[in-house]
Each structure stands twice: as C-alpha cells, then as structure tokens.
C-alpha positions as CSV (number, residue, x, y, z in Angstrom):
1,X,-33.4,-284.4,12.5
2,X,-36.2,-287.0,12.9
3,X,-35.0,-290.0,10.8
4,X,-37.3,-291.9,8.5
5,X,-37.2,-294.8,10.9
6,X,-38.4,-292.7,13.8
7,X,-41.1,-291.2,11.6
8,X,-42.2,-294.7,10.6
9,X,-42.4,-295.7,14.3
10,X,-44.5,-292.7,15.1
11,X,-46.8,-293.4,12.2
12,X,-47.3,-297.0,13.4
13,X,-47.9,-295.9,16.9
14,X,-50.4,-293.3,15.7
15,X,-52.2,-295.9,13.5
16,X,-52.3,-298.3,16.4
17,X,-53.9,-295.6,18.7
18,X,-56.3,-294.6,15.9
19,X,-57.7,-298.0,15.3
20,X,-57.8,-298.9,19.1
21,X,-59.6,-295.6,19.9
22,X,-63.2,-295.8,18.9
23,X,-64.7,-292.6,17.5
24,X,-61.4,-290.7,17.0
25,X,-61.4,-288.8,13.7
26,X,-58.6,-289.0,11.1
27,X,-57.8,-285.3,11.6
28,X,-57.6,-285.8,15.4
29,X,-55.3,-288.7,15.1
30,X,-53.1,-286.9,12.6
31,X,-52.9,-284.0,15.0
32,X,-51.7,-286.4,17.7
33,X,-49.1,-287.8,15.3
34,X,-47.7,-284.3,14.5
35,X,-47.7,-283.5,18.2
36,X,-45.6,-286.6,18.9
37,X,-43.1,-285.4,16.3
38,X,-42.9,-282.0,18.0
39,X,-42.3,-283.7,21.4
40,X,-39.3,-285.4,19.9
41,X,-38.0,-282.0,18.8
42,X,-38.6,-280.7,22.3
43,X,-36.5,-283.5,23.7
44,X,-33.7,-282.7,21.4
45,X,-33.6,-279.1,22.7
46,X,-33.9,-280.2,26.3
47,X,-31.1,-282.7,25.9
48,X,-28.9,-280.0,24.3
49,X,-29.4,-278.0,27.5
50,X,-28.5,-280.8,29.9
51,X,-24.7,-280.2,29.8
52,X,-25.3,-276.5,30.5
53,X,-27.2,-277.4,33.6
54,X,-24.5,-279.7,34.8
55,X,-21.8,-277.0,34.2
56,X,-24.0,-274.5,36.1
57,X,-24.2,-276.9,39.0
58,X,-20.4,-277.3,38.9
59,X,-20.1,-273.6,39.3
60,X,-22.3,-273.5,42.3
61,X,-20.2,-276.3,43.9
62,X,-17.1,-274.1,43.3
63,X,-18.7,-271.1,44.9
64,X,-19.9,-273.1,47.9
65,X,-16.3,-274.4,48.5
66,X,-14.9,-270.9,48.3
67,X,-17.4,-269.9,51.1
68,X,-16.2,-272.6,53.5
69,X,-15.1,-271.4,56.9
70,X,-11.6,-272.7,56.3
71,X,-11.3,-273.0,52.5
72,X,-8.3,-274.9,51.2
73,X,-5.9,-273.6,48.5
74,X,-7.8,-275.7,46.0
75,X,-11.1,-274.3,47.1
76,X,-9.8,-270.7,46.7
77,X,-8.1,-271.4,43.3
78,X,-10.3,-274.1,41.7
79,X,-9.8,-275.6,38.2
80,X,-12.5,-273.8,36.2
81,X,-11.8,-275.5,32.9
82,X,-15.2,-277.3,32.8
83,X,-17.4,-274.4,33.8
84,X,-15.5,-272.3,31.2
85,X,-15.8,-274.9,28.5
86,X,-16.3,-273.0,25.2
87,X,-18.8,-275.5,23.7
88,X,-20.9,-275.3,26.9
89,X,-20.6,-271.5,26.6
90,X,-21.9,-271.6,23.0
91,X,-24.9,-273.6,24.1
92,X,-25.5,-271.4,27.1
93,X,-25.5,-268.3,24.9
94,X,-27.4,-269.8,21.9
95,X,-30.3,-267.6,20.8
96,X,-32.1,-270.4,19.0
97,X,-31.8,-272.9,21.9
98,X,-32.8,-270.5,24.6
99,X,-35.7,-269.1,22.6
100,X,-37.1,-272.6,21.9
101,X,-36.7,-273.7,25.5
102,X,-38.4,-270.5,26.7
103,X,-41.3,-270.7,24.3
104,X,-41.9,-274.4,25.1
105,X,-41.5,-273.9,28.9
106,X,-38.8,-276.6,28.8
107,X,-36.3,-276.9,31.6
108,X,-34.5,-279.1,34.1
109,X,-35.4,-276.8,37.0
110,X,-37.5,-279.4,38.7
111,X,-34.8,-282.1,38.5
112,X,-31.9,-280.8,40.8
113,X,-31.2,-284.3,42.1
114,X,-30.8,-285.6,38.5
115,X,-28.3,-282.8,37.7
116,X,-26.4,-283.4,40.9
117,X,-26.0,-287.2,40.1
118,X,-24.9,-286.5,36.5
119,X,-22.3,-284.1,37.8
120,X,-21.0,-286.6,40.3
121,X,-20.8,-289.3,37.6
122,X,-19.0,-286.9,35.3
123,X,-16.3,-285.9,37.8
124,X,-15.6,-289.5,38.7
125,X,-15.0,-290.4,35.0
126,X,-11.5,-291.0,33.6
127,X,-12.2,-288.8,30.5
128,X,-13.1,-285.9,32.8
129,X,-10.0,-286.2,34.9
130,X,-7.8,-286.3,31.8
131,X,-9.5,-283.2,30.4
132,X,-9.2,-281.3,33.7
133,X,-5.5,-282.4,34.2
134,X,-4.3,-281.2,30.8
135,X,-1.8,-278.4,30.9
136,X,-3.7,-276.7,28.1
137,X,-7.1,-277.5,26.5
138,X,-8.1,-276.2,23.1
139,X,-11.6,-275.9,21.6
140,X,-11.4,-279.5,20.2
141,X,-10.7,-280.7,23.8
142,X,-13.8,-278.8,25.0
143,X,-15.9,-280.3,22.3
144,X,-14.7,-283.9,23.0
145,X,-15.5,-283.5,26.7
146,X,-19.1,-282.6,25.8
147,X,-19.4,-285.4,23.3
148,X,-18.0,-287.9,25.8
149,X,-20.5,-286.7,28.4
150,X,-23.4,-287.5,26.1
151,X,-22.0,-290.7,24.8
152,X,-21.0,-292.1,28.2
153,X,-23.3,-290.6,30.9
154,X,-26.7,-290.9,29.3
155,X,-27.1,-294.5,28.1
156,X,-28.5,-296.8,30.8
157,X,-28.7,-294.0,33.4
158,X,-32.0,-295.1,34.8
159,X,-32.5,-291.9,36.8
160,X,-32.7,-289.9,33.6
161,X,-35.1,-292.3,32.0
162,X,-37.3,-292.1,35.0
163,X,-37.4,-288.3,34.9
164,X,-38.1,-288.2,31.2
165,X,-40.9,-290.7,31.5
166,X,-42.5,-288.4,34.1
167,X,-42.1,-285.5,31.8
168,X,-43.6,-287.1,28.7
169,X,-44.9,-290.5,27.7
170,X,-43.4,-289.8,24.2
171,X,-39.8,-289.7,25.3
172,X,-38.8,-293.0,27.0
173,X,-37.9,-295.0,23.9
174,X,-36.4,-292.0,22.0
175,X,-33.5,-291.1,24.3
176,X,-30.8,-293.1,22.4
177,X,-31.8,-291.6,19.0
178,X,-32.1,-288.1,20.3
179,X,-28.8,-288.3,22.1
180,X,-27.2,-289.4,18.9
181,X,-28.6,-286.3,17.2
182,X,-27.3,-284.1,20.0
183,X,-23.8,-285.6,19.5
184,X,-24.1,-285.0,15.7
185,X,-25.0,-281.4,16.4
186,X,-22.1,-280.9,18.8
187,X,-19.6,-282.3,16.3
188,X,-20.7,-279.6,13.8
189,X,-19.8,-276.7,16.1
190,X,-17.0,-274.4,15.2
191,X,-14.9,-271.9,17.1
192,X,-16.8,-268.6,17.0
193,X,-17.1,-265.4,19.0
194,X,-20.1,-264.9,21.1
195,X,-21.4,-261.4,20.4
196,X,-23.4,-259.5,22.9
197,X,-23.6,-262.6,25.0
198,X,-25.3,-264.5,22.3
199,X,-24.2,-267.2,19.9
200,X,-25.7,-268.5,16.7
201,X,-24.8,-272.2,16.7
202,X,-26.5,-274.4,14.1
203,X,-29.2,-276.7,15.5
204,X,-30.8,-279.4,13.4
205,X,-34.2,-278.7,11.9
206,X,-37.1,-281.0,13.0
207,X,-37.3,-282.5,9.5
208,X,-34.8,-282.8,6.7
209,X,-37.2,-281.2,4.1
210,X,-40.8,-281.0,3.0
211,X,-40.7,-284.5,1.6
212,X,-40.5,-285.9,5.2
213,X,-43.8,-284.3,6.1
214,X,-45.4,-285.4,2.8
215,X,-44.1,-288.9,3.7
216,X,-45.7,-288.9,7.1
217,X,-49.1,-287.6,6.0
218,X,-49.2,-289.9,2.9
219,X,-48.5,-293.1,4.8
220,X,-50.7,-292.2,7.8
221,X,-53.7,-290.9,5.9
222,X,-53.8,-293.5,3.2
223,X,-53.3,-296.4,5.6
224,X,-56.3,-295.2,7.6
225,X,-58.5,-294.6,4.5
226,X,-57.6,-297.9,2.9
227,X,-57.4,-300.0,6.0
228,X,-60.2,-302.4,5.3
229,X,-59.2,-303.1,1.7
230,X,-55.6,-303.5,2.6
231,X,-56.5,-305.8,5.5
232,X,-58.5,-308.0,3.1
233,X,-55.5,-308.1,0.8
234,X,-53.2,-309.2,3.6
235,X,-55.7,-311.8,4.7
236,X,-55.7,-313.3,1.2
237,X,-52.0,-314.3,1.7
238,X,-52.4,-316.0,5.1
239,X,-52.6,-319.7,4.8
240,X,-53.7,-321.9,7.7
241,X,-53.7,-319.0,10.0
242,X,-56.6,-317.3,11.6
243,X,-56.3,-313.6,10.8
244,X,-57.7,-312.7,14.2
245,X,-54.8,-314.5,15.9
246,X,-52.2,-312.3,14.2
247,X,-50.8,-309.7,16.6
248,X,-52.7,-306.5,16.0
249,X,-49.5,-304.4,15.8
250,X,-48.3,-306.8,13.0
251,X,-51.4,-306.0,11.0
252,X,-50.7,-302.3,11.4
253,X,-47.1,-302.7,10.3
254,X,-48.2,-304.6,7.2
255,X,-50.8,-302.0,6.4
256,X,-48.3,-299.2,6.7
257,X,-45.7,-301.1,4.7
258,X,-48.2,-301.8,2.0
259,X,-49.1,-298.1,1.7
260,X,-45.5,-297.1,1.6
261,X,-44.8,-299.6,-1.2
262,X,-47.7,-298.4,-3.2
263,X,-47.6,-294.7,-2.7
264,X,-43.9,-293.7,-2.0
265,X,-42.4,-294.5,-5.4
266,X,-39.1,-292.8,-4.6
267,X,-38.4,-295.2,-1.7
268,X,-36.7,-298.5,-2.8
269,X,-38.6,-301.7,-1.9
270,X,-35.7,-303.1,0.1
271,X,-35.6,-300.0,2.3
272,X,-39.3,-300.2,3.1
273,X,-39.2,-303.9,3.8
274,X,-36.1,-303.8,5.9
275,X,-37.4,-300.9,8.0
276,X,-40.7,-302.5,8.9
277,X,-39.1,-305.8,9.7
278,X,-36.7,-304.1,12.1
279,X,-39.6,-302.1,13.7
280,X,-41.5,-305.4,14.1
281,X,-38.5,-307.1,15.8
282,X,-38.3,-304.3,18.4
283,X,-41.9,-303.4,19.0
284,X,-43.9,-306.5,18.4
285,X,-43.6,-310.2,19.2
286,X,-40.4,-312.3,18.8
287,X,-41.7,-314.0,15.7
288,X,-43.1,-310.8,14.1
289,X,-40.0,-310.0,12.0
290,X,-39.9,-313.4,10.3
291,X,-43.7,-313.3,9.8
292,X,-43.7,-309.8,8.3
293,X,-40.7,-310.6,6.1
294,X,-42.3,-313.6,4.6
295,X,-45.7,-312.0,4.0
296,X,-44.3,-308.8,2.5
297,X,-42.2,-310.8,0.0
298,X,-45.2,-312.6,-1.2
299,X,-47.3,-309.4,-1.5
300,X,-44.5,-307.7,-3.4
301,X,-44.3,-310.6,-5.8
302,X,-48.0,-310.5,-6.4
303,X,-48.1,-306.8,-6.9
304,X,-45.3,-307.0,-9.4
305,X,-47.0,-309.7,-11.4
306,X,-50.2,-307.7,-11.5
307,X,-48.3,-304.6,-12.6
308,X,-49.2,-302.6,-9.5
309,X,-45.6,-301.7,-8.7
310,X,-42.5,-301.3,-10.9
311,X,-39.9,-300.4,-8.2
312,X,-36.5,-301.9,-8.1
313,X,-35.4,-303.8,-5.1
C-alpha cells in the first residue's frame, strides 16, 4: 500500500530528524521511521471507516425524524438506500478492518461535528441525489457512491485536515495518497454474502512485499553510516557555492539518492533521480529541484566513469 515515493519521503524525513537530533542512535531513529510507516497504515484503516461513520449518522437522523411529534410521510417512510448501501455494509462487517481499528484504538468517536458536516456535504451533492433518486440501485451503484464520496468530499475539506492534524503529526500531508489507496481498495470489492454478520473484504497490505522493507532499511541505515563520506563526495561537485549555504534538506535528499543509486541495483537510475527531484520540488526550496537534478547528473556521470555503477538509465 505504501508507495515507494511515500517510503522515500519517510526516509528523508527520518534522516532529517536523525541528523538534527543530537544524541539519537541509529536504532532509535529507525524505530521512529518504522513507526511513521505504521501510522500511515493506521490512517488507511481510519479513512476506510469514515464512510461507515457517515452512514451511521444518517441512520440516527432518520430515527430522529421518525420520532418527531408530527412526523411527515417522508419521515415515516424514508429513503434508506444510503444506510443500506452494500459496500458500506461490507466495510461495517469487515473482520480485518474492525480488528485493526480495535487493536489500534482508532475511531472517529471524538469527532461528531466532523461526521455531521461530512453528512451534510454529502446529501447536498448532485451525485448523492442521483443515487438516491434512482428507481433501482445495484451493487455497482453502491460502490460508485462510496468512491464519489472519497474522491469529492475529502480533498480540500479543511475540517478533516484539522482533525487529522490533532490526531497525529504524521498524517497531514498523507491524506491525498491514503485516500487514493482507499478508493483503489473499494474498486476491488465484489458482491459477496456477509456470513454471521462478518465479511472478509480484501484490504491492502502495508507493504507490497519484503523488498519494500529491505529498501527502507538499506537506504536509511547506509545513508546514516556513510553520511560524512557522501557529504564530502557531494561537496566535491559544488563549484562556487558554499556547502554550508545549501539547504540542509537538499543535502539529505542528495545523500539518500546517492545511497539508493549505489545500493539498490534493481532500481533504474532515472527512477531514483526523478523521484528525489520531485520530492525536492514539494518539500524543499523552489530552486531545489533544479539544483538536485544538475548535481545528481554530474555525480552519476562520475560514478559511471569510475566504474562504481553500471545501471541503465
């Protein structure tokens, strides 16, 4: 589930913290890195649960309207299509989702106002009205409603970002990616019976395979161990530039990229270079992408001439 780009971002952040925190051991920093990976997986499960919370709130609204002193015909015979949505039902009954949430003490219980606002935004949307007004709705209609909720209600909804920032400092800049993984998961759902009130929907694993963890540990550990040597190597390519004036994060990006180029022989050069350039553009200074691009090209050329790498671009 965690993409290589997100893993690289987490590695860079962990390296930055390690070198800025005096006295922190390599093992302690690595534990923090692995913890940040698990927090992303926590967010994935929490976001999967979000539509269930909104549907549960919708059901309470229906029950409250039925209890009015003078309920209308619509109050007494409400449209229950959303609260009976089969994809929401699969999520609600999922063993794996509920077990993970319970073990991690993850819930939206402290955010009733957020759930209420999401419900209000949902019922005002055109796609929700179309879904509710259909004469009949099949499983694919149920699935599309859930996908549209995640694709249209989450992005730029500042209240959600505020809540997540309070919950964890790790989550704020990961919402867009995690939401895309939730949508990917929902798309894979298939019609299936819920037995004994439980379902076994397929949720994504935290990592694709063991090679992802090997990648994380290799790049992080060897960048830390070889930092001084690699920094000296980078400094040798800087002309008319005071190395101390280079943004510290750019140094970290270059160190991590150099380690990946040297140690991860199965990753093409172009992939490594493009990834760190894009990370620099987003997380560092406006000029960082161009600076890192130029410096990495020169380093790669030198390493090839010296026979240190034989990768194809």
